[in-house]
N, C-alpha and C positions, 0 to 999 in steps of 0.2 A: 550558352551559359544562362542560368536563371538568376533572378535577384534573390537576395536573402529575405528573411522575415524579421520585421521590427514591430514590437507590440508595446504600447504604453502601459503603465500600471493599470490593472483591472481589466485588461482586454484578453481575449481568447474566446474559445467556444465553451460555454457553460454546459456541463453534462448533468449537473444536479448534485445535491448532497455535498456542496462545498468543493466540487471538483471542476477545475477550469483547465481545459486542454489548451496548451500553449503551442506545441509543435506536434503534428500528427504524422502518420505514415504517408500522408499526401505530400508533406514537405521534406521528410527525412527517412531514409531507410535504416539509419543506425539506431535511433531511439525516439520514443515518444516522450514528451515533457509535459508535466502537469503542475499546477499550483493547487495544493490541497489544504483545505481547512479541516483540521482534525478536532471533532467536538470533544468536550470533557467526557471521560468515561469510555471513549472509543478504544477498542482493542482489536486490531486486525487479525489476531490469532497467529500462532506460529504456523508457518507454511514453508514450502520449498518449491523451487522451479528447477527442472532438469536442464533447461536450455537458456533460460532468461537471466540477464544481469539487471540489477537494480541499484539506483543511487538515491539516497534520501538526504536532503540538506535542510536543516531547520532554520526558518527565517524568523519566526516569533514563537514564544511560548516554550514549553518543555515537553519532551516525549521520552518514554522509556524505550530503549533500543536494545536489540540483541541480534547478533549475526555470528553464530558458531554452531558446530556440531556438539550437542550435549552428550554427556556421558551416557544418559539414558533418555530416549524420546518417550515421554508419557503424554497422556491426554490431560494432564494437570496443567496448572498455571505455569506458562513458560518463564515467568519472572523468577522462578526458583531453580531453573535449570542451571547446571554447571558444566563447564567444558573441561576436557582433559588438559588443555594448555593454560588454564588459569583465566581465560577470558570470561567476562561476566556481563550481565545486564547492567547498563548504566543510564543515568538520566542526562539527556543532552538538551542544551539550550541553544539559543541563536548562534549559528556558526558551526554547530556540530554536524558531522557527516557520517553516514553509514553507507558503505559500498557492499553489495552482496553478489558474489560470483555464483554461477550456476551450481546447483547441488548443495548450497549452504542454507540450512534452516535459519529463519529470521522472523522478526516481528517488530511491531511498534505499538505503543499505546499512549494515550493521553491520561495521566494520572491526576491532572489538576482540575481546577474548577473553571478555567477559561480555555477558549479554543486555542489551538496551536496552528501555525501555518508553515507548510514546507514545500520545497521544490522536490518533485519526484520524477525520475527518469527510468524508463523501462526499455531495455534493448534485447532484441531488435524492436523496431517500431511496430505499432499495431495494438498495444495494450488498451487503447481507448475503446476498442470493441468489447473488451471484458467489462469495463465500467458501464458502457451503454446498455449491454444486455443485462447485467446485474441490476442496475437501477430500474430498468423496464420490468423485471420480475418483481422487485420489491414494491413498485408503485401499484401493482395489482391489488395490494392489500392482503391482509391475513398472512399466516405463516407460509413461506414458499415451500414447494415440494422439494424435499431433500435430494431426490434423484435428479431433478432439474438443475439444482445448484451444483451437484457433483458432476454432472455432464458438462455444465458450463466451465467449471474449474478445470476439468480434464482437457477441454478444447483449448484452454489458455495456459496450459503447462503449470497448473497450480495443484499441489498436493497439500491439502489442509491438515495440519497436525493437531491443533487445538482450536476451539471454537472462536468465531468472530463475535465480538460483543459490540453492538451498534453505537451505544453512547447517546448523548443528548443531541437532538436535532437531526439524527440520521434516520432515514426511513426504517421503520421497525420490521424485523423479519420474524 
């Protein structure tokens, strides 16, 4: 039997760009956990995972959230997408949660002028590898090679539907 993991506030492995790894694939097979600071203007872009589940829990600030199959997937702004079931994009504050099952298109964005902070879990564990590789690509400077980014996303079960918009304080791509 192994011991559990206890971290005081502010602890964990800093990956960069406001991403702190709290629980990695080294500690858990079920999910990786992160604390993420989402800068103003950041938009992860609508995307979908065939096999991965995700959970987002807002700790501070506000985020626009969406997790549904739209009537039509377009490369336009996902905030105007509509679902057949009546689900719609909503602005979530502290205590708001978004769970995303495999195959469900989803996105989040910070529409405000202040950073937001959230707990993010990705299952199965190992999503930290995506963040580490993406940040290494972005740190090289200049626009990243779209084919390199596409290959990275494919390796990590990410089908990007609308563009990622970095926002303030995020390494520019």
